[in-house]
N, C-alpha and C positions, 0 to 999 in steps of 0.2 A: 456590513461590508465596509463602511467608513473606517471602522476600527482597524481593519487589515491594511487599508491604504495609509492611514496615519502612522501605524506601527512600522510599516515598510519605510516610510519617509524618515521617521525619527531614527530608526536603527541602521538603515543602509545608506540612504541618499544624503541626508544632512551632513554626516561626518565627511563624506566625500567632497561636498561643496565647501565645507569649512576648510578642508585641506587646500582647496584651490582658491580660496577667497582672498588671496593676496592681490587679486586683480585690481582692487580699488579700495581706497581708504573707507573705513566704516562698514564695508560689506560683510566682513567677518562677524561683527557684532549684530548686524541686521539678521544674519542667518541664525545665529545663536538665539536671538529673540524669537524668531519664528519657531525654532525647535522647542523652546520652553513653552510657548503659547500652545503649540499643538499637543505637547505632552500633557498640559493641564486640561485641555479639551478632551483628550483621549480618556481621561478618568471618568467622564460622564457618558461615554458612548453606550456602555452596556445598558444603563437605565433608559437612555433615549430609545434604544432598540426595543426595550420592553414596552415603553409607552406607545411606540409606533404600532405595536401589536394589539394593545388593549384599550387605549383611550377612544373616545367618540371621534367621529369623522373630523370635526373642526380642529381638534387638537392633533389627531393623527396626521393629517395632511401637513400641518406646520412642522411637526417633528420630523417627518420624512424629508421635507425640504431642507431642514437644518442639517440633517445627517448627510444628505446629498451634497450640500455645499462644502462640508468638510472633505468629502471624498474628492470633489472637484479641485479644491485648493491644494490638496496633496498631490493630485495628478499634475497640477501646474508646476509644482516644485520639481517633480520628476522630468517634466518637459524641458524646463530651463536647463537642467543639468545635461540631459541627453542632446539637446540642440547645441549647447555649447561644445560638448565633446565632438559632435559631428562637425561643427564649424572648424574646430581646431584641427581635426583630421584632414579636412579639405585644404587647409593652409600649410600643413606640415605632413604630407603623405608619407614621407620617408622616416621622419623622426619619431613618430608614434606619440601617443598621449603622455606616457610617463616621462619620456625624454623631453617633452616640451613644457613640463610644469615649471621648470626653472625660468622659462621665458614667458611665463604667463602674463605678467604685467605688460610686457612689450606687445604681446598678441592682442591685448584689449584695444590698443590704439587702432588696429585694423578692423575692429567691429564697426558695423554700420546699423544703427547709430552708435556712437562711441560708448554711450552709457547704457546700452541695451540690457545687459545682465543686471546691472545695479538697479535700473528702473523697474525691471520686472520683479526683482526681489522686494523692493520697497512696496510695490503694489500688492504683492502677496501678503506682506506683513500687515498692511491695512485690512485686507480681506479677513485674515485670521482673527484680528482683534474684533472686527465687526461680528464674526461668527461667535466668538466667546461672549460678547455682550448679549447677543440674542439668546444665549443659553439660559440666562437667568429668568427669562419670562416663562419658561416651561418648568422650572423648579426641579431639574434633574438631580438625582442623588449621585454622590461620588462613589466610584468603584475602587476597591483596593486590590492589589495584586497578590494572589495566593502564591505559596511556595512552588506550585507546579506551573505557574505562569498564567493560570486562569484568573478570571476576575469575579468579584462578588460585590454587590452593592451594600452600602452601609445601612440602608434603611430596611426595616423589617417588611416594608411593603414590597420588597423584591419577590416575595412568594405570591405573586399576582395570580397564579393559577396552580391549583393542586390537583393534578390528574389522577392521583392515586386513590382519592376517595371513591371514584367510580368503580375501581377494581375491588373495593372492599365489600361491595353490595351486589355483585353479579348474581343473576339467577342461575340455577343449575344448568339450564339449557345453554348458557353462555360459557360453560366450563367443560371443555372436552380435551382429551389428549394429555391429561396431567396424572393419570393413574401411576405410570411407571416412575416419573420423577417424585411424585408424592410419596410413594412407598420407600424410595431410596432415602429421602430426607427424614421420614419418620424413623427409619432404621438407624440413621446416624444420631437422631435426637434421643432415642430410647435405648441406645447401646449400653447395657449395664457393665460391659467389660471395660469401657473407657470411662474412668472416674475423673480424669483431669478435665479442666475447662476446655471446651472445643468450640471453635469458630466455624460456622457453616455458612458459606457464601453462595447465593444464587445470582448468577451473572448472565446478563442478556441485554440486547438492545431495547430502547424505549418501546413500550407497547408489546413486548414479547410474552407478558403474563407473569412476570416475577412476583408482583404484589399479590396477584390472584393465587398463585401456587403457595406462596408463603402463608397467606391468610388461611387457606384451607388446611394446611399442615398444622399451623399454630392452633386453630380451633379444635383440631382433633387430638392434640397432645397436651394442651396447657393444664388440664386438670390433673395430669400425672406428675406435675412438679409442685414444689412447695410454694412457689410464687412465680408470677408470670407478668410480662409487660410487652405491649406493642407500642413502639415509638416511631412516629413519622418524622424523618429528619429533613430539615430545610437545607437548601443549598448554602445558606449563610447563617448557620446556627451559631449561637454563643455557647461555649462549653459549660458555663455555670448554669445557664437555663436548661441545657440538655441534662445535666446531672439532677437538677430539681425534678424534671419531667420523669426521669427514670424512677426516682424514689416515690413520687406521687402515684405513678402507674402501678408499681409493685403493691403499694398500700391499698390502692383502689381495687386491685384484683382480689385481695384478701379481705376486702371490706374493713380495712383498718384506717384510722385517722393518720394523716401525714404528720411528721414531726412538727412540734410547735415552732413558730417563727422560721420556718424553712426558707421563706422568701428573703430573709435577711442574712442567710448563711453565705460564707465565702467558699471558694473552690475547695480548699483543704478540708474544711468542716464537712462539706457535702460528700467528699470522697470517703472520709472516715465514717460518716453515717451509713453510707451504702455498704461499706465493708462490714460494719457491725451488724447491719440488717441481714446480710447474706451469709454470715459466718457459718451457720449450721444448716443452711437451706440448699436444696437442689432447685436451681432456678433456670428459667428460659426467658430470654428477651429477644425481641425482633426489632432491628433497626432497618426501616424500610426506605429505600431509595437514597443510599449514601453516595455522595459525590466526592468528598474530600479524600484524597489518596491515603493520608496518614490519620484517618478517622480513628483507627484502632488505638493510636497513641493517646487519644483523648479519653478513652474509656477503660483501657486495660487494667489500670491500677484500682479503679473503682469496682470493677466486676472481678473480684478476687478469685483465684483458683483455690477453692476450698476442698479439692479432691472429693467432691460430692456429686460430680456429674453435671456441673453447670454448662449450659448451652447458650451460645450467642449466635443468632441468625442475622445475616446481613444481605439485603438485596441491593444490587448495584449494577450500573452499566459498565463499570470500569474494573477490569480484571486485576489491576494493580491494587485496588482496595483490598481484594481478597489476599493477594500476595503479602501485603504489609502485615497481616495478622500472624504470619508465620514467625514473626519475631519472638513471640512469647506464648504461643498457643498451638494446640493441635488444630489442624485445618482440614476441612472437606470443602471442595468446590464443585458445584453443579452448574455446568454451562447449559443454559436453557436453549434448546434448539427450536427452529421454526416447526410449526405443525406440519406433519406429512399431509399430502393432498387429500387423502381420504378423511382425516380428522378435520382439516380445514373446510372441506365440503360439508361435513356433518354440522359444524358450527355455523356455517353460512345458512344452510337450510333450516336449522333450528330457529334462527333469528328471523330470516326473511319470510319464511312460509309458516310461521308459528300458528297463524289463524286461517291459513288457506291451504287448499290442496292436500289436506291431511298431513301437513308438515313435509311434503315431498315437492321437489322441483318438477313442474310440468315439462313434458318432453320438448315443447316448442321453445322453452327458455333455457334448456340444458346447455347448449353449446355456448351461448353468451355468458351464462352463469359461471361455467367452468373457466372462461377467459377472465372474468372479473376476479374469481377466486385465485387464479394463477397470478394475477397482478399483485395480489396481497402477499404473495410469497410466504405464506404460513404465519403471518404476523396477526395474532389474535385481535389486537386493538383495531387494526384496519378492517379485518373481516367483520367484526361486530359493528363497527361504525358504518361501513358501506352497506352491510346487510340491513342495518336499521334504517338507513336512508331509503333503500329500495323497498322496504316493507311499507313505506308511506306512499309509494308511487303505484300507478296502474301496472298490472302484471302483463305488459305488452312488450313485444320485441322492440318497438320504437323507443320506449322509455329506457329499456335496458341498454340499447345501443347508444343512446344519447349519453348516458352516464359513462359507459365504457370509453367513448371517444373524447369526452371532455373531463376526464378525471382530474387532470392537472388544474384546470380552472375551478372545478368544484372543491378541491382541497383548499383553495385560497378563499373562496367566497361562501360556500355552503355551511351554515351553522351546524348541521348534523355531522359534518366531518371536521369540525374545529379541533376536536380532541386529538386527532391524528397529527395535524399540523403543529399544535402546541407541544405535544409530548415529544415529537421528533425534533422540534426546534430547540427544546431545552438542552439537548446534547450538544448542538452546535453552539449555543450561547455560552456554555461552560468551557469551551475550548480557549486556550491561550491564542493570542492573535496570530502567531506564526503558524499554528496548526489550522486556523480558520482558512487562511489562503490555500494551504495544501488541500484541505478538505473540499473547498469550493471547486478545486480543479477537477474533481470527479464529475462535476456537472457538465464539463466540456465534452465528455465522451457520450456517445449515443446510449440510449436505453438498452439494458441487457448486454452491455459490452464488457467482455473480459479484458482487463487491462494488464499488460505486462508490467511487473513491478520495476524492472530495470528501466523501461521507457519512462515510467511515471517519475521516478526519482531524478532522472537526468533532466526532465522537463522542469521539475521543481527547482533544481539547481540553476538552470538557465534563466528562470524567472526571477532568481534572487531571493527565493523563499527560505533558503537554508543558510543558517549561520555557521561560521567556522568555529570549531571547538578544538581545544588544545589536544594534540596527539591523535586527532581523528581526521579522516578525509571527509570531504563534503558528502560523498556517497554513503559513508558510514553514519553520519549524522542524519541524512535523509531517511535511511532505513530505520533509525530510531524513531523518527517522526511517524513513519508508516506503522511501525509496531505499536506506537501509542494510540493511533487512531483505531487499530484493531482491538487493543485492550479496552478502549472506550466503547466498543461494540458499535462503531460507526462504519467500519470497513470489514468486509467478509473475505476470508482467505478462500480462494477457489482452487489453488494448487500449491502444495508445498512439496519439495523434493525430499529424498531420503535423508538428506543432511539437515533438514529443517529450514532450508532457505525458502523465502517467499518467492513464488514464481508468478502467479496470477491472482489478481484481486478484483473486487467489484463492490458496489454498494447496492442496498435494497432499492428497488424501483421507486417506492413511495418516498424514501429518503432522498432519492435523486430529485423528485418533484419539488421537495422543500428546498434543496440546494439550488435548483434552477431558478426558483422564484427569488431567492436571496441574492443571487449573483447577477440577475438580468439588468439591474439599474446601472452598474458601473464595472463589474468584474469581467463579464463575458457576454457576448451576444451570440445566441445559437440560431443559425439559419437552417430551419428544418422543413421548409415548404409551407409553413403556415402564414408567412408574410413575404412580400417580394422586395421590400426595401427596409433599411434601418430606420428606426424611429428617431425623429429629430431630437427628442429630449434626452436620448440615451448617450452616455459617454462610452464610446466603443474602444476598449483597450485590448480586447481579445475577440477573435472571431472563430467560432467552431462551425464549419460548413458541413452540414449533414445531408441536406437534400434541397437544393434550390438552384436557380440560374444565377451564376456568379456575376454576370454582366449587370443585372438589375440591382444586386446587393451592393456592388462596389461603385455604383454610378455617382454616389455623393462623395466627392473628394474631401469635403470638410469632415465628414464622419470617419472615413477610413484613415485620415491623416494621423490619427492618434492611436492607431492599432499597433500593438507591440507583438502580438502573437497570432499566427494562423495555424489552426488545426483542421485538417481537411479529411472528411470521410466520404465526400461525394465524388467518387472516382470518375463518373461520367463528365464532370465539369472541371476536372483537374487541369487539363491543358489550357482551357479557357482562362482559369484563374491565374495560372502561371504567366500566360501571355499578357494578361492585363497588368500584373505586377511589374513585369519587366519591359513594358513599353518605354522606349527612351523618353525621358522627361517626366513620365508618370512616377517612376521609381523615386527620383530625387525629390519630387514634390509631395507625394502622398505616402511613401513607405520608407522614408529615410531612417526612421527610428525603429524599424522592425527588428525584434530580437529573437524571434522564434518562428521557424517555418517547418511544418511537418506534412509531408506528402507521402506517408507510408502507404504502400500498395496501390498508388495511383498509376494509371496506365499512360505515363508520360515517357517520352523517349529522349528528351534533351533538356538542358538547363542553360539559360541565357548568360552571355558574357557579363551582362549588367549585374549579375548577382554580387560581383565584387564591390558594388556600391552600397551594399547593406552593411555598413561599417559596424553597427551595433549587434549584428547577428551572432547569437551564442549557440544556437541549436539548429542544425539542418539535417533533416531525415529524408533520404531518397530510397529508403529500404523498400524492397519489393517492386521498384519501378523498372522501366526498360531503358533507363539512362545508361549510355555506354561510355560517355566521356565527360570529364569535368573541365570547365574553362580554366585557363591560367589565372584568371582574376580571382580564383578561390584564395589565392595567396594574400589578397587584400583584406580578408575577413579576420583581422588580428584579434578580435574578441571571441572567435569561435571556440566553443568548449566541446561540442559533440558533433561529429560527422559520421552519420550512420548510412552505410552503403550496402548493408547486408542484402543478399539476394537481388541486387541490381546487376547490371552488366558492366559496371566500371571495373576495369582490370589494372589500370595504371593511374597513379596519382601524380599530378603535375609537380615539378620540382619546387614550385613557388610555395608549396605547403610548408616548407621549412620555416617560413616567417610566422607561422601560427603558434606562438610561444605559449598561448593559454589553452591549447587543445588538450583535452583530457581523455577523450574517447575517439579512437579511429577504428571503426568497425567496417569490415568489408570482405565479403566472399560471395561466390555464387555456387550453389550446390545443385547439381543435375538430379532432380528428383525422379527421373525416369530410369536412372542407372542404379543398380544395387550391388553391394559387395565389391566395389571397385575403389582402390586406393586413390585414384585420380578423379573421382566424381566431383570433388570440391576444388574450385579455383580461388586462390587468394588474390590479394592486391599487391602491386609492385610499387616500391618506393625508390626514389632517386637520391643521389648523393646529397648529403646535408640534412637528412631526416633526423640525425642525432641531436639536432638543436631543439627538438620537440620534448624538452625535459619535463614538461608537466604531464606527459602521457600517463594515464592510469591503465588504459586498456588498448592493446594493439592486436587486432584479431580479424583476419588471419593474413600474415605476411608471406608472400611468395618469394623465396630466396634463391630459386633455381638459377637465375641469371645475374645475381647480384655480385658475386665474387667476394673474396675474403675481405677486401677493404671495406666494402659496404656493410657486410655482416658485422664487422667490428664496431660499426656505429651503434649497434644495439646495446653495447656496453655502456653507452652514455645515458640510456633511458632507465635510470636507477629508481624511478618512482613507479615503475610498472607493477600493477597488481595482477594483470592477466595478459598472457602472451600466447599467441597461436602462430605456429610456423608451418608453412607448406613447402613441399618440394625441396626438402633438405638433402643435399648430396652428401655422400659418405665422407668425402674429404673435408667438408666444412663442419663436421660434428664437433671437433675439438675447439674450433674458434667459437662456435655457438655456446659450448659448455663454459668457456671462460667468460663470455658475456653474461650468461645466466647467473654465474656465481656473484656477479656485481649487483644483481637485482635483489637486494635484501628484503624487499617488501612483497616479493612475488607470491601470489596465493594460488594461481592457476596456470598450468603450463601444458600446452599441447604441441607435439612435434610429429610431423608426418613426412615420411620419406618420399622420394621422387617416384618410386615404384616398389612393388613387393619383392624386388631383388636387391635393392640398394640399402645397405645396412645403416641403421642409425647408430652412430658411434659417439656416445656421451660418457664413455668410461673415465675420461680424465677428470671429471668433476669430483672434487674431494669435499667441498663445502657447499652443498646445495642450499638454496634459500630455506631458512629454518621455519618460515611461516607457510610453506607450500602445503596447500590443502587438497588440490586436485591435480592429478597427473594423467595425461593421455599420451601414449606412445603408439603410433601407427606406422609400422614398418618392421623389417627384420632386425632382430637383436642377436648378437653372438651369444650373449648370456644376459641375465638380468643384472643391471648395473648395481654395484655394491652400495652406492650412495643412497639407494632407495631405502635401505634399512635404517638410515638416519632420520627419515622423515616422520618424526613422532606426532606431528600435527596432521598427517595425511588422513583425509576422510573418504576420498574416492580415488580409485586407480583403474585404468583401462589399458588393455593391451590388444592390438589387432595386427594381423599379418606378421607376428613376431617370430614364428617358427621355432619356439623354444622346445628343446628336447627334454630338459629336466623339469620336473613338476615345480611350477612357480610358487605354489602354495607354501612350500617349505621356507622360501626366502621372504615371504610376506607375513608369516604367522605371528611375528612379534610386533607388528604395527598396532598399537593399542587403541587407536581411534578410528579404524577403518570401518566405514558404514556401507560402502558401495564398491563392489568388485566386478569388473567385466573382463572376461577372457574370451575373445571373439576372433572369428575368421582365421582359424589355424594359428592363433597366437601360441598355442601349445599343440605339438604334434604327437605327444605320447598317448597311451591308451587308457590311463587311469589317473583320476584326481582323488586325493584322499584328504578329508577334513577330520583331523584328530581331535580328541577330547580337549576342551579348553580353548580351541582356536576361535578367533574373531568373535568375542563375546558381544560386541556392539553392532555387528553387521546387520543391515536391514535388507539389502538387495544383492542378489547374486545372479549374474548373467553369464551363461556358458553357451555361446551361440556359434554356429558354423564351425564346430570342431570335428573335422571329418574323421579323425583317427580315434576319437574318444569312444571307449567301450563301456567303461564303468565309472560311476561316481559313488564313493563310499563316504557316508556321513556318520561318524561315531556319535554315540550318545554323549551329550555335554558339549558338542560343537555347535556353532551357529545358533546359539540358544535364543537370540532375538530376531532371527531372520523372518521377514514378512513377505518377501517376494522372491520367487525362484523361477528362472527361465532357462530351458535347456533345448538345444537342437538347432538346426538339423544335425544329427549325428547318426548316420546310417549304420554304424557298427554297434550302436547301443540297442540291445535286445530286451533289456529289463529296466523296469522302473528303479531308479537309484535306491539302494538300501540305506535306511537311516532317515528317510523323510518322515517316518512315523515319530521320530524324536523331536521334530521341529514343531513344538506346541504353539508357537506364535505365528506360524506360517499362515498368511491370508490368501495368497494367490500363487498358484502353480501352473505354469504354462509350458507346453512342449510344442516343438515345431517339426513338421514333416516327418512324423514317426509312422511306422507301419500300422496297418489295420490291427495286427495281433497285439501290438504295443497298446493301441487305443482300447481294444477290448479287454485287456488285462486290468484296466482301471474302472471298468463298468461296475455300478453298484450291484447288479445281479449277476453273480457267477464269475466276476473278474478276479483272477488269482492274486492280483496285487492291490485289490480294492482296499484291503485293510491297512495298507501302507499310506494311502492318501485320503482315507475317509474323513479325517479330522479337519481337512483343509476346506474352508468355506467356498472357495472358487477354484475349480480345476478346468482347464481348457486345452485344446490342441488346435494348432493352426496349420493350414496347408497352403503352399505357394500356388497361385493361379497365374494366368496369363498376365504379363506386364509386371511380374514380380510382386504383386500385391498378395496379402494373406487373407484367407477366408478362415474364420475362427469358429469352432464349435465348442460350446460349453458342455462338459460332461456332467457336472452337477454343481 
């Protein structure tokens, strides 16, 4: 945790303070000294964390205190900067921070005491030097920065724990659920048709059984090769030593002596020796637990491609390791999945009841046992370790319940479960510091919580975790961070849309337990009902309130005064918390440095005028609340980057918002979920004159323009950085003005336009140069015809039409869009009777939605069309009497769903006797849904 705090200060905060350090002579050099000292200390933090995990109690406690002091001094630097900026804002409320920099020296005179900033910096400098001096007594090893930003210690002692050895000697009872992946890997290894060298990667999170699977496969095939070797790779291996190990293991497997004086050979000689040895041989070598992304670059020349069927197996937690092999080799990748529940249950029972109850779980323990297995989420390491612990305990409900309820503390203290904590901790330790902060953030969410990716990355940005990169937005960089965490098998994708965009993510529950333990000292305090007050020794920078009384949690002003972020999940206490934060006097005293406030889905109905005093606030979410009005003081939040009002009752934004020049995301609408198939079911937000000054806006969704007038709509043309724009209630006469504005938005990726009613035409015909990067287009309302400019959108991946009343088949005008993945034609967007998909059309399309087309009678799908379609939804279309012809050609179709079709239509698809069954029999899932009272669907699965 200290590493993330130090890294944050060095990279983000110190440069800012240096820029401002003209306030007094010598302060600039003092800050530079602090930065350099912290940078040198940072190099030893990785080894310190390892010693804190492994040394005896006397050393461990001292090391943990040393690490804690580093975090504290880093926080003090952040405090100095934030308090100064806050002070400056209160003395120059109109000029703003940037405009006041030139008067910085003059402002210092007004500080009380006069040398407050300088004296605090001097004190920090002394503290940092004391910390550095104490480092020497613990003998920490220096870490070096890898190319991927991760760190590795210079000492060979870094391999303080090797969890893989346990996996090499598992009993048969502890190996279940590997038959299918084992057969797949053996098939790749023994494929005689592929004579070129092939790299086979087994990828999965720590403890998922990669080593176990690879070892079983290796043992079953190694004798079919001329030579074989199993290499366990350390996180900080030396290339020369690795090459020596490969040669020795090959020779050992064939009972041959290693080359003379091998230990004296240099890298080039070793590579030549290996190539010479393998020249005529068919070989297999396994590299177990590879961490370094470019590992393949260290071995590819030594393991030559002799066209004799050489095979290289790599087990890794990082998918990028596997991708790197593609540079010069044929590649197969097996993504190891969690055990399904039945296999997990079998493994659990094999271990815990091996000598009792004839290997079966007794009935009275079944419910609790299933809960414990569910907690493991199919992770073999966790199942085996926890089952092993339970096998030593009395087989009573009381003992089982105690473990279930205290699993978090047991992971930390029980030696039987040490392997879980250590293996999962390795993945965290290998992260570069900027990803450590991002990963720790998952611990702020409750257990089993599905996290919206868009919410998460905005929070990371607000926290300052995301670094700016040339030619990329912060949001794009944050998505790269998230993708890397997924590639490292730390984060699981719960939902990905048809365009491959991440929607929902989560982390394994046991991995979350490790995260929570790592972050509790200084990153975040979770209030979950297990304690009523904050611990005095904990530095509280972030609060995640899950379940507790806010009044008791926040009663210690000294503790909450350092809080930067509130994330609230305790809806029952939401109004209590808000009332406390905004008590006059309390806000300025205790929460003046708050940067992040998230009350999503909280049942609050108002927000206090005092919110304007949260000068540092960057993120404010009132999504899903009952708040109806924002105070005018919202205009004082000049550092605000995200204002999320979706599904709140806010319909009008105060004019003062025009001052928020850093605002990147303005999200607001309210959708009436009780109304279906109505163009007016969604209400947008209204903006007032001057909103064109919000030039940093990336997303504006959804803006109600019905009463704005031409002059106000023209202000949209000033928002040239927009990536996503949603327009509501567009009147026909303003279509041309909107089109001219859209043409100026060169970076626009997503556009939605909705008419005032299903009779008011959307007129965007005048657009001749639409944004070339547009990927998603949604037009909701009547169209005279399909706009010609749509044909120019070569990057378009999704398009949707609703209430368009098109008479001509729109498919003909869309057929040449090469990257279209998702097509929706809904709510009488087309009023003709037939849609025809000709051969060769839409080769990349994944989803097709033809809904509420009342006049549609026939859908014809020619062979060779929609060849990659995975999901098809049709109906209600009362005129359609037959299952669309051509569905039998859609070999990749996974899901077919019809809506409100007749009983005869339904019967025609039945497996027994259905006349159209042969058309749909290849589809894994076919269902039909019927509208019931309230507009909800009741769905029946046919097969």
